[in-house]
All heavy atoms as a GROMACS GRO file, in nm:
protein
  621
    1MET      N    1  -2.832   1.544   2.526
    1MET     CA    2  -2.930   1.440   2.532
    1MET      C    3  -2.940   1.394   2.677
    1MET      O    4  -2.840   1.361   2.740
    1MET     CB    5  -2.887   1.324   2.442
    1MET     CG    6  -2.986   1.214   2.439
    1MET     SD    7  -2.951   1.090   2.314
    1MET     CE    8  -2.817   1.004   2.388
    2VAL      N    9  -3.059   1.392   2.730
    2VAL     CA   10  -3.083   1.352   2.868
    2VAL      C   11  -3.081   1.200   2.876
    2VAL      O   12  -3.144   1.132   2.795
    2VAL     CB   13  -3.219   1.407   2.916
    2VAL    CG1   14  -3.248   1.363   3.057
    2VAL    CG2   15  -3.223   1.558   2.905
    3PRO      N   16  -3.008   1.143   2.974
    3PRO     CA   17  -3.007   0.997   2.988
    3PRO      C   18  -3.148   0.945   3.020
    3PRO      O   19  -3.214   0.994   3.110
    3PRO     CB   20  -2.914   0.972   3.106
    3PRO     CG   21  -2.833   1.096   3.119
    3PRO     CD   22  -2.918   1.207   3.068
    4SER      N   23  -3.192   0.849   2.941
    4SER     CA   24  -3.322   0.788   2.964
    4SER      C   25  -3.322   0.651   2.896
    4SER      O   26  -3.231   0.617   2.821
    4SER     CB   27  -3.434   0.874   2.905
    4SER     OG   28  -3.425   0.876   2.764
    5VAL      N   29  -3.426   0.574   2.923
    5VAL     CA   30  -3.438   0.443   2.860
    5VAL      C   31  -3.453   0.459   2.709
    5VAL      O   32  -3.390   0.386   2.631
    5VAL     CB   33  -3.557   0.366   2.920
    5VAL    CG1   34  -3.579   0.236   2.846
    5VAL    CG2   35  -3.534   0.340   3.068
    6PHE      N   36  -3.534   0.554   2.666
    6PHE     CA   37  -3.553   0.578   2.522
    6PHE      C   38  -3.421   0.611   2.454
    6PHE      O   39  -3.388   0.557   2.350
    6PHE     CB   40  -3.654   0.691   2.500
    6PHE     CG   41  -3.673   0.725   2.355
    6PHE    CD1   42  -3.759   0.652   2.276
    6PHE    CD2   43  -3.602   0.830   2.298
    6PHE    CE1   44  -3.776   0.682   2.142
    6PHE    CE2   45  -3.618   0.862   2.164
    6PHE     CZ   46  -3.705   0.787   2.086
    7ALA      N   47  -3.344   0.702   2.516
    7ALA     CA   48  -3.217   0.743   2.457
    7ALA      C   49  -3.118   0.628   2.453
    7ALA      O   50  -3.042   0.613   2.358
    7ALA     CB   51  -3.159   0.860   2.534
    8THR      N   52  -3.119   0.544   2.555
    8THR     CA   53  -3.029   0.428   2.558
    8THR      C   54  -3.064   0.329   2.449
    8THR      O   55  -2.976   0.278   2.379
    8THR     CB   56  -3.033   0.361   2.695
    8THR    OG1   57  -2.994   0.457   2.795
    8THR    CG2   58  -2.939   0.242   2.701
    9ILE      N   59  -3.192   0.302   2.432
    9ILE     CA   60  -3.236   0.206   2.331
    9ILE      C   61  -3.203   0.256   2.190
    9ILE      O   62  -3.157   0.180   2.105
    9ILE     CB   63  -3.387   0.177   2.344
    9ILE    CG1   64  -3.413   0.101   2.473
    9ILE    CG2   65  -3.439   0.099   2.224
    9ILE    CD1   66  -3.560   0.088   2.507
   10HIS      N   67  -3.222   0.384   2.166
   10HIS     CA   68  -3.204   0.441   2.032
   10HIS      C   69  -3.074   0.521   2.019
   10HIS      O   70  -3.061   0.603   1.929
   10HIS     CB   71  -3.323   0.531   2.000
   10HIS     CG   72  -3.453   0.459   2.000
   10HIS    ND1   73  -3.489   0.367   1.905
   10HIS    CD2   74  -3.556   0.463   2.088
   10HIS    CE1   75  -3.608   0.318   1.931
   10HIS    NE2   76  -3.652   0.375   2.043
   11ARG      N   77  -2.976   0.494   2.106
   11ARG     CA   78  -2.855   0.575   2.108
   11ARG      C   79  -2.777   0.571   1.977
   11ARG      O   80  -2.724   0.673   1.934
   11ARG     CB   81  -2.766   0.536   2.224
   11ARG     CG   82  -2.700   0.402   2.212
   11ARG     CD   83  -2.618   0.370   2.338
   11ARG     NE   84  -2.562   0.238   2.330
   11ARG     CZ   85  -2.625   0.126   2.360
   11ARG    NH1   86  -2.749   0.131   2.401
   11ARG    NH2   87  -2.565   0.009   2.351
   12LEU      N   88  -2.772   0.457   1.911
   12LEU     CA   89  -2.696   0.448   1.786
   12LEU      C   90  -2.758   0.535   1.677
   12LEU      O   91  -2.686   0.604   1.605
   12LEU     CB   92  -2.685   0.303   1.741
   12LEU     CG   93  -2.607   0.210   1.834
   12LEU    CD1   94  -2.609   0.068   1.781
   12LEU    CD2   95  -2.467   0.260   1.854
   13ALA      N   96  -2.890   0.535   1.669
   13ALA     CA   97  -2.958   0.619   1.569
   13ALA      C   98  -2.942   0.767   1.603
   13ALA      O   99  -2.920   0.850   1.514
   13ALA     CB  100  -3.106   0.582   1.560
   14ILE      N  101  -2.950   0.800   1.731
   14ILE     CA  102  -2.936   0.940   1.773
   14ILE      C  103  -2.795   0.990   1.745
   14ILE      O  104  -2.775   1.100   1.692
   14ILE     CB  105  -2.972   0.955   1.922
   14ILE    CG1  106  -3.121   0.926   1.943
   14ILE    CG2  107  -2.935   1.092   1.974
   14ILE    CD1  108  -3.162   0.912   2.088
   15ILE      N  109  -2.695   0.909   1.779
   15ILE     CA  110  -2.555   0.948   1.755
   15ILE      C  111  -2.528   0.962   1.606
   15ILE      O  112  -2.463   1.057   1.562
   15ILE     CB  113  -2.461   0.845   1.821
   15ILE    CG1  114  -2.473   0.852   1.973
   15ILE    CG2  115  -2.318   0.867   1.777
   15ILE    CD1  116  -2.407   0.739   2.046
   16ALA      N  117  -2.579   0.869   1.526
   16ALA     CA  118  -2.558   0.875   1.381
   16ALA      C  119  -2.624   0.999   1.322
   16ALA      O  120  -2.566   1.067   1.236
   16ALA     CB  121  -2.614   0.749   1.314
   17GLN      N  122  -2.744   1.031   1.367
   17GLN     CA  123  -2.815   1.149   1.316
   17GLN      C  124  -2.742   1.278   1.354
   17GLN      O  125  -2.729   1.368   1.273
   17GLN     CB  126  -2.959   1.152   1.369
   17GLN     CG  127  -3.045   1.259   1.309
   17GLN     CD  128  -3.079   1.232   1.164
   17GLN    OE1  129  -3.079   1.120   1.118
   17GLN    NE2  130  -3.109   1.338   1.091
   18ALA      N  131  -2.694   1.285   1.477
   18ALA     CA  132  -2.620   1.404   1.521
   18ALA      C  133  -2.491   1.419   1.441
   18ALA      O  134  -2.453   1.530   1.403
   18ALA     CB  135  -2.590   1.396   1.671
   19ALA      N  136  -2.424   1.308   1.414
   19ALA     CA  137  -2.300   1.313   1.335
   19ALA      C  138  -2.329   1.353   1.191
   19ALA      O  139  -2.254   1.432   1.132
   19ALA     CB  140  -2.230   1.178   1.340
   20GLN      N  141  -2.436   1.300   1.135
   20GLN     CA  142  -2.471   1.332   0.996
   20GLN      C  143  -2.504   1.480   0.981
   20GLN      O  144  -2.465   1.543   0.883
   20GLN     CB  145  -2.589   1.246   0.951
   20GLN     CG  146  -2.630   1.273   0.808
   20GLN     CD  147  -2.753   1.192   0.768
   20GLN    OE1  148  -2.814   1.126   0.851
   20GLN    NE2  149  -2.788   1.197   0.642
   21LEU      N  150  -2.573   1.535   1.080
   21LEU     CA  151  -2.611   1.677   1.075
   21LEU      C  152  -2.501   1.768   1.132
   21LEU      O  153  -2.519   1.889   1.135
   21LEU     CB  154  -2.741   1.698   1.153
   21LEU     CG  155  -2.863   1.627   1.096
   21LEU    CD1  156  -2.982   1.642   1.189
   21LEU    CD2  157  -2.895   1.678   0.957
   22ARG      N  158  -2.391   1.708   1.174
   22ARG     CA  159  -2.277   1.779   1.230
   22ARG      C  160  -2.318   1.869   1.346
   22ARG      O  161  -2.276   1.985   1.358
   22ARG     CB  162  -2.204   1.858   1.122
   22ARG     CG  163  -2.152   1.767   1.009
   22ARG     CD  164  -2.077   1.839   0.902
   22ARG     NE  165  -1.965   1.918   0.948
   22ARG     CZ  166  -1.842   1.872   0.974
   22ARG    NH1  167  -1.819   1.743   0.959
   22ARG    NH2  168  -1.746   1.952   1.014
   23LEU      N  169  -2.401   1.814   1.435
   23LEU     CA  170  -2.446   1.886   1.553
   23LEU      C  171  -2.352   1.859   1.669
   23LEU      O  172  -2.312   1.744   1.691
   23LEU     CB  173  -2.587   1.840   1.593
   23LEU     CG  174  -2.699   1.871   1.495
   23LEU    CD1  175  -2.827   1.804   1.541
   23LEU    CD2  176  -2.718   2.020   1.483
   24PRO      N  177  -2.316   1.962   1.744
   24PRO     CA  178  -2.238   1.936   1.866
   24PRO      C  179  -2.330   1.872   1.969
   24PRO      O  180  -2.434   1.927   2.005
   24PRO     CB  181  -2.193   2.075   1.910
   24PRO     CG  182  -2.291   2.168   1.848
   24PRO     CD  183  -2.340   2.103   1.723
   25ALA      N  184  -2.295   1.753   2.012
   25ALA     CA  185  -2.383   1.678   2.101
   25ALA      C  186  -2.327   1.672   2.242
   25ALA      O  187  -2.207   1.653   2.262
   25ALA     CB  188  -2.402   1.538   2.047
   26VAL      N  189  -2.414   1.689   2.339
   26VAL     CA  190  -2.379   1.677   2.479
   26VAL      C  191  -2.459   1.561   2.535
   26VAL      O  192  -2.582   1.560   2.528
   26VAL     CB  193  -2.412   1.807   2.557
   26VAL    CG1  194  -2.377   1.791   2.703
   26VAL    CG2  195  -2.338   1.924   2.496
   27TYR      N  196  -2.388   1.462   2.589
   27TYR     CA  197  -2.452   1.341   2.637
   27TYR      C  198  -2.431   1.324   2.787
   27TYR      O  199  -2.348   1.391   2.848
   27TYR     CB  200  -2.396   1.218   2.564
   27TYR     CG  201  -2.422   1.220   2.415
   27TYR    CD1  202  -2.318   1.241   2.325
   27TYR    CD2  203  -2.549   1.202   2.365
   27TYR    CE1  204  -2.341   1.242   2.189
   27TYR    CE2  205  -2.573   1.203   2.229
   27TYR     CZ  206  -2.469   1.223   2.141
   27TYR     OH  207  -2.492   1.224   2.007
   28GLY      N  208  -2.504   1.232   2.844
   28GLY     CA  209  -2.495   1.204   2.987
   28GLY      C  210  -2.388   1.102   3.022
   28GLY      O  211  -2.354   1.085   3.139
   29PHE      N  212  -2.334   1.033   2.922
   29PHE     CA  213  -2.232   0.933   2.946
   29PHE      C  214  -2.120   0.949   2.844
   29PHE      O  215  -2.146   0.975   2.727
   29PHE     CB  216  -2.290   0.791   2.935
   29PHE     CG  217  -2.399   0.764   3.035
   29PHE    CD1  218  -2.530   0.758   2.994
   29PHE    CD2  219  -2.370   0.745   3.168
   29PHE    CE1  220  -2.632   0.733   3.084
   29PHE    CE2  221  -2.470   0.721   3.260
   29PHE     CZ  222  -2.601   0.714   3.218
   30GLY      N  223  -1.996   0.930   2.887
   30GLY     CA  224  -1.882   0.950   2.801
   30GLY      C  225  -1.872   0.852   2.687
   30GLY      O  226  -1.817   0.883   2.582
   31TYR      N  227  -1.927   0.733   2.704
   31TYR     CA  228  -1.914   0.632   2.598
   31TYR      C  229  -2.001   0.661   2.476
   31TYR      O  230  -1.992   0.591   2.377
   31TYR     CB  231  -1.940   0.491   2.651
   31TYR     CG  232  -2.070   0.470   2.724
   31TYR    CD1  233  -2.188   0.450   2.657
   31TYR    CD2  234  -2.072   0.470   2.863
   31TYR    CE1  235  -2.307   0.431   2.724
   31TYR    CE2  236  -2.190   0.449   2.932
   31TYR     CZ  237  -2.307   0.429   2.861
   31TYR     OH  238  -2.425   0.410   2.929
   32TYR      N  239  -2.083   0.765   2.480
   32TYR     CA  240  -2.157   0.805   2.360
   32TYR      C  241  -2.069   0.881   2.262
   32TYR      O  242  -2.102   0.899   2.148
   32TYR     CB  243  -2.276   0.894   2.396
   32TYR     CG  244  -2.394   0.821   2.458
   32TYR    CD1  245  -2.488   0.891   2.530
   32TYR    CD2  246  -2.411   0.685   2.442
   32TYR    CE1  247  -2.597   0.827   2.586
   32TYR    CE2  248  -2.518   0.620   2.498
   32TYR     CZ  249  -2.611   0.692   2.570
   32TYR     OH  250  -2.718   0.628   2.625
   33ARG      N  251  -1.956   0.930   2.310
   33ARG     CA  252  -1.855   0.997   2.228
   33ARG      C  253  -1.907   1.124   2.160
   33ARG      O  254  -1.887   1.144   2.042
   33ARG     CB  255  -1.794   0.902   2.127
   33ARG     CG  256  -1.723   0.787   2.191
   33ARG     CD  257  -1.653   0.703   2.087
   33ARG     NE  258  -1.592   0.587   2.146
   33ARG     CZ  259  -1.466   0.582   2.188
   33ARG    NH1  260  -1.389   0.686   2.175
   33ARG    NH2  261  -1.418   0.473   2.242
   34GLY      N  262  -1.972   1.209   2.234
   34GLY     CA  263  -2.015   1.336   2.181
   34GLY      C  264  -1.912   1.444   2.205
   34GLY      O  265  -1.798   1.416   2.246
   35LEU      N  266  -1.948   1.569   2.180
   35LEU     CA  267  -1.858   1.681   2.204
   35LEU      C  268  -1.826   1.691   2.353
   35LEU      O  269  -1.711   1.703   2.393
   35LEU     CB  270  -1.920   1.812   2.155
   35LEU     CG  271  -1.840   1.938   2.183
   35LEU    CD1  272  -1.708   1.934   2.109
   35LEU    CD2  273  -1.921   2.060   2.146
   36ILE      N  274  -1.930   1.682   2.435
   36ILE     CA  275  -1.914   1.688   2.580
   36ILE      C  276  -2.006   1.583   2.643
   36ILE      O  277  -2.116   1.559   2.595
   36ILE     CB  278  -1.953   1.828   2.636
   36ILE    CG1  279  -1.860   1.935   2.582
   36ILE    CG2  280  -1.951   1.829   2.788
   36ILE    CD1  281  -1.902   2.075   2.620
   37ALA      N  282  -1.958   1.523   2.750
   37ALA     CA  283  -2.041   1.432   2.828
   37ALA      C  284  -2.025   1.469   2.975
   37ALA      O  285  -1.914   1.491   3.023
   37ALA     CB  286  -1.998   1.288   2.806
   38TYR      N  287  -2.137   1.478   3.044
   38TYR     CA  288  -2.135   1.506   3.187
   38TYR      C  289  -2.242   1.422   3.252
   38TYR      O  290  -2.360   1.430   3.216
   38TYR     CB  291  -2.160   1.654   3.217
   38TYR     CG  292  -2.155   1.684   3.365
   38TYR    CD1  293  -2.034   1.685   3.432
   38TYR    CD2  294  -2.271   1.706   3.437
   38TYR    CE1  295  -2.028   1.710   3.568
   38TYR    CE2  296  -2.266   1.731   3.573
   38TYR     CZ  297  -2.145   1.733   3.638
   38TYR     OH  298  -2.140   1.756   3.772
   39GLY      N  299  -2.201   1.339   3.346
   39GLY     CA  300  -2.297   1.255   3.414
   39GLY      C  301  -2.231   1.178   3.526
   39GLY      O  302  -2.117   1.204   3.564
   40ILE      N  303  -2.303   1.081   3.578
   40ILE     CA  304  -2.251   1.002   3.689
   40ILE      C  305  -2.136   0.914   3.642
   40ILE      O  306  -2.128   0.877   3.526
   40ILE     CB  307  -2.361   0.916   3.753
   40ILE    CG1  308  -2.416   0.814   3.654
   40ILE    CG2  309  -2.471   1.001   3.811
   40ILE    CD1  310  -2.508   0.711   3.716
   41ASP      N  311  -2.048   0.882   3.735
   41ASP     CA  312  -1.940   0.787   3.709
   41ASP      C  313  -2.000   0.648   3.728
   41ASP      O  314  -2.025   0.605   3.840
   41ASP     CB  315  -1.824   0.812   3.804
   41ASP     CG  316  -1.704   0.726   3.773
   41ASP    OD1  317  -1.716   0.630   3.695
   41ASP    OD2  318  -1.596   0.755   3.828
   42VAL      N  319  -2.025   0.580   3.619
   42VAL     CA  320  -2.095   0.451   3.622
   42VAL      C  321  -2.016   0.346   3.699
   42VAL      O  322  -2.073   0.271   3.778
   42VAL     CB  323  -2.126   0.403   3.479
   42VAL    CG1  324  -2.194   0.267   3.480
   42VAL    CG2  325  -2.213   0.504   3.406
   43LEU      N  326  -1.885   0.341   3.680
   43LEU     CA  327  -1.804   0.243   3.752
   43LEU      C  328  -1.810   0.264   3.903
   43LEU      O  329  -1.816   0.168   3.980
   43LEU     CB  330  -1.660   0.247   3.703
   43LEU     CG  331  -1.637   0.199   3.561
   43LEU    CD1  332  -1.491   0.215   3.522
   43LEU    CD2  333  -1.680   0.055   3.545
   44ASP      N  334  -1.810   0.389   3.945
   44ASP     CA  335  -1.822   0.418   4.088
   44ASP      C  336  -1.957   0.371   4.142
   44ASP      O  337  -1.964   0.317   4.252
   44ASP     CB  338  -1.804   0.567   4.114
   44ASP     CG  339  -1.812   0.601   4.261
   44ASP    OD1  340  -1.730   0.548   4.338
   44ASP    OD2  341  -1.900   0.682   4.298
   45MET      N  342  -2.062   0.388   4.064
   45MET     CA  343  -2.195   0.342   4.107
   45MET      C  344  -2.199   0.190   4.121
   45MET      O  345  -2.260   0.137   4.214
   45MET     CB  346  -2.302   0.391   4.010
   45MET     CG  347  -2.327   0.539   4.015
   45MET     SD  348  -2.387   0.598   4.175
   45MET     CE  349  -2.548   0.527   4.176
   46TYR      N  350  -2.134   0.118   4.029
   46TYR     CA  351  -2.129  -0.028   4.039
   46TYR      C  352  -2.052  -0.071   4.164
   46TYR      O  353  -2.093  -0.164   4.234
   46TYR     CB  354  -2.065  -0.089   3.915
   46TYR     CG  355  -2.154  -0.090   3.793
   46TYR    CD1  356  -2.101  -0.064   3.667
   46TYR    CD2  357  -2.289  -0.114   3.803
   46TYR    CE1  358  -2.182  -0.064   3.555
   46TYR    CE2  359  -2.371  -0.114   3.691
   46TYR     CZ  360  -2.316  -0.090   3.568
   46TYR     OH  361  -2.396  -0.089   3.458
   47ARG      N  362  -1.941  -0.005   4.193
   47ARG     CA  363  -1.864  -0.038   4.312
   47ARG      C  364  -1.946  -0.014   4.439
   47ARG      O  365  -1.946  -0.096   4.531
   47ARG     CB  366  -1.736   0.045   4.318
   47ARG     CG  367  -1.632   0.003   4.219
   47ARG     CD  368  -1.503   0.083   4.238
   47ARG     NE  369  -1.422   0.070   4.119
   47ARG     CZ  370  -1.405   0.164   4.028
   47ARG    NH1  371  -1.462   0.281   4.043
   47ARG    NH2  372  -1.330   0.142   3.922
   48ARG      N  373  -2.016   0.098   4.442
   48ARG     CA  374  -2.097   0.129   4.560
   48ARG      C  375  -2.215   0.034   4.573
   48ARG      O  376  -2.254  -0.003   4.683
   48ARG     CB  377  -2.144   0.274   4.552
   48ARG     CG  378  -2.024   0.370   4.566
   48ARG     CD  379  -2.062   0.514   4.554
   48ARG     NE  380  -2.153   0.550   4.661
   48ARG     CZ  381  -2.253   0.636   4.646
   48ARG    NH1  382  -2.273   0.695   4.532
   48ARG    NH2  383  -2.331   0.663   4.746
   49ALA      N  384  -2.271  -0.008   4.460
   49ALA     CA  385  -2.381  -0.104   4.464
   49ALA      C  386  -2.333  -0.238   4.518
   49ALA      O  387  -2.404  -0.305   4.595
   49ALA     CB  388  -2.442  -0.122   4.325
   50ALA      N  389  -2.212  -0.279   4.480
   50ALA     CA  390  -2.157  -0.405   4.530
   50ALA      C  391  -2.138  -0.399   4.682
   50ALA      O  392  -2.168  -0.496   4.752
   50ALA     CB  393  -2.025  -0.435   4.461
   51ALA      N  394  -2.090  -0.288   4.733
   51ALA     CA  395  -2.075  -0.272   4.877
   51ALA      C  396  -2.211  -0.274   4.947
   51ALA      O  397  -2.226  -0.331   5.056
   51ALA     CB  398  -2.002  -0.142   4.909
   52TYR      N  399  -2.310  -0.217   4.884
   52TYR     CA  400  -2.447  -0.215   4.937
   52TYR      C  401  -2.503  -0.357   4.944
   52TYR      O  402  -2.561  -0.398   5.045
   52TYR     CB  403  -2.532  -0.128   4.846
   52TYR     CG  404  -2.652  -0.064   4.910
   52TYR    CD1  405  -2.637   0.040   4.999
   52TYR    CD2  406  -2.780  -0.105   4.878
   52TYR    CE1  407  -2.746   0.101   5.056
   52TYR    CE2  408  -2.891  -0.045   4.934
   52TYR     CZ  409  -2.873   0.058   5.023
   52TYR     OH  410  -2.982   0.118   5.079
   53VAL      N  411  -2.485  -0.434   4.837
   53VAL     CA  412  -2.531  -0.574   4.834
   53VAL      C  413  -2.458  -0.655   4.939
   53VAL      O  414  -2.517  -0.740   5.006
   53VAL     CB  415  -2.512  -0.634   4.693
   53VAL    CG1  416  -2.534  -0.783   4.694
   53VAL    CG2  417  -2.605  -0.567   4.594
   54ASP      N  418  -2.329  -0.629   4.957
   54ASP     CA  419  -2.251  -0.700   5.059
   54ASP      C  420  -2.310  -0.676   5.197
   54ASP      O  421  -2.320  -0.770   5.278
   54ASP     CB  422  -2.105  -0.655   5.053
   54ASP     CG  423  -2.020  -0.727   5.156
   54ASP    OD1  424  -2.017  -0.852   5.151
   54ASP    OD2  425  -1.960  -0.660   5.241
   55ARG      N  426  -2.348  -0.554   5.226
   55ARG     CA  427  -2.409  -0.523   5.356
   55ARG      C  428  -2.540  -0.599   5.374
   55ARG      O  429  -2.568  -0.650   5.482
   55ARG     CB  430  -2.433  -0.373   5.368
   55ARG     CG  431  -2.303  -0.294   5.382
   55ARG     CD  432  -2.324  -0.146   5.376
   55ARG     NE  433  -2.406  -0.096   5.486
   55ARG     CZ  434  -2.445   0.030   5.497
   55ARG    NH1  435  -2.409   0.119   5.405
   55ARG    NH2  436  -2.519   0.068   5.599
   56ILE      N  437  -2.618  -0.609   5.268
   56ILE     CA  438  -2.746  -0.681   5.276
   56ILE      C  439  -2.722  -0.829   5.299
   56ILE      O  440  -2.787  -0.893   5.382
   56ILE     CB  441  -2.830  -0.657   5.149
   56ILE    CG1  442  -2.873  -0.511   5.142
   56ILE    CG2  443  -2.951  -0.750   5.145
   56ILE    CD1  444  -2.934  -0.471   5.009
   57LEU      N  445  -2.627  -0.887   5.225
   57LEU     CA  446  -2.599  -1.030   5.239
   57LEU      C  447  -2.537  -1.064   5.374
   57LEU      O  448  -2.547  -1.178   5.419
   57LEU     CB  449  -2.507  -1.076   5.125
   57LEU     CG  450  -2.568  -1.073   4.986
   57LEU    CD1  451  -2.464  -1.113   4.882
   57LEU    CD2  452  -2.689  -1.163   4.977
   58ASN      N  453  -2.476  -0.966   5.439
   58ASN     CA  454  -2.420  -0.989   5.572
   58ASN      C  455  -2.518  -0.960   5.683
   58ASN      O  456  -2.479  -0.951   5.799
   58ASN     CB  457  -2.292  -0.906   5.591
   58ASN     CG  458  -2.176  -0.965   5.514
   58ASN    OD1  459  -2.164  -1.087   5.504
   58ASN    ND2  460  -2.091  -0.879   5.461
   59GLY      N  461  -2.646  -0.944   5.648
   59GLY     CA  462  -2.751  -0.936   5.750
   59GLY      C  463  -2.805  -0.799   5.782
   59GLY      O  464  -2.886  -0.786   5.873
   60ALA      N  465  -2.764  -0.696   5.712
   60ALA     CA  466  -2.818  -0.563   5.739
   60ALA      C  467  -2.965  -0.558   5.699
   60ALA      O  468  -3.006  -0.620   5.601
   60ALA     CB  469  -2.740  -0.457   5.662
   61ASN      N  470  -3.043  -0.488   5.778
   61ASN     CA  471  -3.184  -0.471   5.748
   61ASN      C  472  -3.198  -0.372   5.632
   61ASN      O  473  -3.149  -0.259   5.641
   61ASN     CB  474  -3.259  -0.422   5.871
   61ASN     CG  475  -3.408  -0.415   5.850
   61ASN    OD1  476  -3.458  -0.449   5.743
   61ASN    ND2  477  -3.479  -0.371   5.952
   62VAL      N  478  -3.263  -0.412   5.526
   62VAL     CA  479  -3.276  -0.329   5.407
   62VAL      C  480  -3.345  -0.197   5.438
   62VAL      O  481  -3.308  -0.091   5.385
   62VAL     CB  482  -3.351  -0.405   5.295
   62VAL    CG1  483  -3.369  -0.317   5.173
   62VAL    CG2  484  -3.277  -0.532   5.258
   63GLY      N  485  -3.441  -0.199   5.527
   63GLY     CA  486  -3.513  -0.078   5.563
   63GLY      C  487  -3.428   0.023   5.637
   63GLY      O  488  -3.461   0.142   5.641
   64ASP      N  489  -3.318  -0.020   5.698
   64ASP     CA  490  -3.232   0.069   5.773
   64ASP      C  491  -3.120   0.130   5.689
   64ASP      O  492  -3.050   0.220   5.734
   64ASP     CB  493  -3.169  -0.005   5.892
   64ASP     CG  494  -3.274  -0.046   5.995
   64ASP    OD1  495  -3.380   0.019   5.998
   64ASP    OD2  496  -3.248  -0.142   6.069
   65LEU      N  497  -3.100   0.079   5.568
   65LEU     CA  498  -2.993   0.129   5.483
   65LEU      C  499  -3.035   0.260   5.415
   65LEU      O  500  -3.150   0.273   5.372
   65LEU     CB  501  -2.956   0.025   5.377
   65LEU     CG  502  -2.895  -0.104   5.432
   65LEU    CD1  503  -2.873  -0.203   5.318
   65LEU    CD2  504  -2.766  -0.077   5.504
   66PRO      N  505  -2.944   0.354   5.402
   66PRO     CA  506  -2.980   0.481   5.338
   66PRO      C  507  -2.994   0.466   5.187
   66PRO      O  508  -2.938   0.375   5.126
   66PRO     CB  509  -2.860   0.572   5.372
   66PRO     CG  510  -2.747   0.477   5.388
   66PRO     CD  511  -2.806   0.351   5.446
   67VAL      N  512  -3.069   0.555   5.129
   67VAL     CA  513  -3.083   0.559   4.983
   67VAL      C  514  -2.950   0.606   4.925
   67VAL      O  515  -2.891   0.702   4.974
   67VAL     CB  516  -3.197   0.654   4.941
   67VAL    CG1  517  -3.202   0.670   4.791
   67VAL    CG2  518  -3.329   0.604   4.996
   68GLN      N  519  -2.904   0.538   4.823
   68GLN     CA  520  -2.776   0.572   4.762
   68GLN      C  521  -2.798   0.669   4.647
   68GLN      O  522  -2.882   0.646   4.561
   68GLN     CB  523  -2.707   0.446   4.709
   68GLN     CG  524  -2.670   0.347   4.817
   68GLN     CD  525  -2.555   0.395   4.902
   68GLN    OE1  526  -2.456   0.443   4.850
   68GLN    NE2  527  -2.568   0.381   5.031
   69ALA      N  528  -2.721   0.775   4.647
   69ALA     CA  529  -2.725   0.874   4.539
   69ALA      C  530  -2.583   0.889   4.485
   69ALA      O  531  -2.486   0.867   4.558
   69ALA     CB  532  -2.776   1.007   4.591
   70PRO      N  533  -2.570   0.926   4.359
   70PRO     CA  534  -2.435   0.944   4.305
   70PRO      C  535  -2.361   1.056   4.377
   70PRO      O  536  -2.420   1.158   4.410
   70PRO     CB  537  -2.457   0.978   4.158
   70PRO     CG  538  -2.601   1.000   4.140
   70PRO     CD  539  -2.673   0.952   4.260
   71ASN      N  540  -2.233   1.033   4.403
   71ASN     CA  541  -2.153   1.139   4.464
   71ASN      C  542  -2.026   1.166   4.384
   71ASN      O  543  -1.945   1.248   4.423
   71ASN     CB  544  -2.120   1.107   4.609
   71ASN     CG  545  -2.042   0.980   4.625
   71ASN    OD1  546  -2.007   0.914   4.528
   71ASN    ND2  547  -2.014   0.942   4.748
   72LYS      N  548  -2.010   1.095   4.275
   72LYS     CA  549  -1.895   1.115   4.188
   72LYS      C  550  -1.946   1.132   4.045
   72LYS      O  551  -2.020   1.049   3.995
   72LYS     CB  552  -1.800   0.996   4.198
   72LYS     CG  553  -1.668   1.015   4.131
   72LYS     CD  554  -1.575   0.898   4.161
   72LYS     CE  555  -1.443   0.915   4.093
   72LYS     NZ  556  -1.358   0.797   4.112
   73PHE      N  557  -1.906   1.243   3.982
   73PHE     CA  558  -1.950   1.272   3.847
   73PHE      C  559  -1.831   1.278   3.754
   73PHE      O  560  -1.717   1.290   3.797
   73PHE     CB  561  -2.028   1.404   3.845
   73PHE     CG  562  -2.156   1.397   3.922
   73PHE    CD1  563  -2.159   1.421   4.058
   73PHE    CD2  564  -2.273   1.364   3.859
   73PHE    CE1  565  -2.276   1.412   4.130
   73PHE    CE2  566  -2.392   1.355   3.929
   73PHE     CZ  567  -2.392   1.380   4.065
   74GLN      N  568  -1.859   1.268   3.626
   74GLN     CA  569  -1.754   1.261   3.526
   74GLN      C  570  -1.782   1.364   3.416
   74GLN      O  571  -1.893   1.372   3.364
   74GLN     CB  572  -1.753   1.121   3.468
   74GLN     CG  573  -1.643   1.091   3.373
   74GLN     CD  574  -1.648   0.946   3.328
   74GLN    OE1  575  -1.754   0.896   3.295
   74GLN    NE2  576  -1.535   0.879   3.326
   75LEU      N  577  -1.680   1.441   3.383
   75LEU     CA  578  -1.687   1.536   3.273
   75LEU      C  579  -1.588   1.493   3.166
   75LEU      O  580  -1.469   1.478   3.195
   75LEU     CB  581  -1.654   1.679   3.319
   75LEU     CG  582  -1.643   1.784   3.209
   75LEU    CD1  583  -1.778   1.805   3.141
   75LEU    CD2  584  -1.588   1.914   3.264
   76VAL      N  585  -1.636   1.469   3.046
   76VAL     CA  586  -1.551   1.428   2.934
   76VAL      C  587  -1.569   1.532   2.823
   76VAL      O  588  -1.681   1.559   2.782
   76VAL     CB  589  -1.590   1.287   2.882
   76VAL    CG1  590  -1.502   1.248   2.766
   76VAL    CG2  591  -1.582   1.186   2.994
   77ILE      N  592  -1.459   1.588   2.778
   77ILE     CA  593  -1.465   1.690   2.674
   77ILE      C  594  -1.394   1.638   2.550
   77ILE      O  595  -1.279   1.597   2.556
   77ILE     CB  596  -1.401   1.822   2.721
   77ILE    CG1  597  -1.475   1.874   2.843
   77ILE    CG2  598  -1.401   1.924   2.608
   77ILE    CD1  599  -1.413   1.994   2.906
   78ASN      N  600  -1.467   1.640   2.437
   78ASN     CA  601  -1.413   1.603   2.307
   78ASN      C  602  -1.344   1.468   2.308
   78ASN      O  603  -1.233   1.450   2.260
   78ASN     CB  604  -1.314   1.710   2.261
   78ASN     CG  605  -1.319   1.728   2.112
   78ASN    OD1  606  -1.402   1.672   2.044
   78ASN    ND2  607  -1.227   1.809   2.062
   79TRP      N  608  -1.414   1.369   2.362
   79TRP     CA  609  -1.358   1.234   2.377
   79TRP      C  610  -1.362   1.160   2.251
   79TRP      O  611  -1.427   1.122   2.177
   79TRP     CB  612  -1.429   1.163   2.491
   79TRP     CG  613  -1.372   1.031   2.522
   79TRP    CD1  614  -1.240   0.996   2.523
   79TRP    CD2  615  -1.442   0.914   2.559
   79TRP    NE1  616  -1.225   0.868   2.561
   79TRP    CE2  617  -1.348   0.814   2.583
   79TRP    CE3  618  -1.574   0.884   2.577
   79TRP    CZ2  619  -1.383   0.686   2.621
   79TRP    CZ3  620  -1.610   0.758   2.616
   79TRP    CH2  621  -1.514   0.661   2.637
   0.00000   0.00000   0.00000
């Protein structure tokens, strides 16, 4: 399942349907508890966002800051 707003909103129904049909599910986040999950490390992104906000609050020009992309990923198997 590709991470998206739709999937997040309907995640409980999607997970229940996959479990009922006994489908091996691959999700973008480990907390969905599928067979496999591979995606960004959410906690790392929050930490990096906090450092980014700190730079802005300390006077950095927002236009001069680089675009942040995930650099740490998480693989969870049979969680």
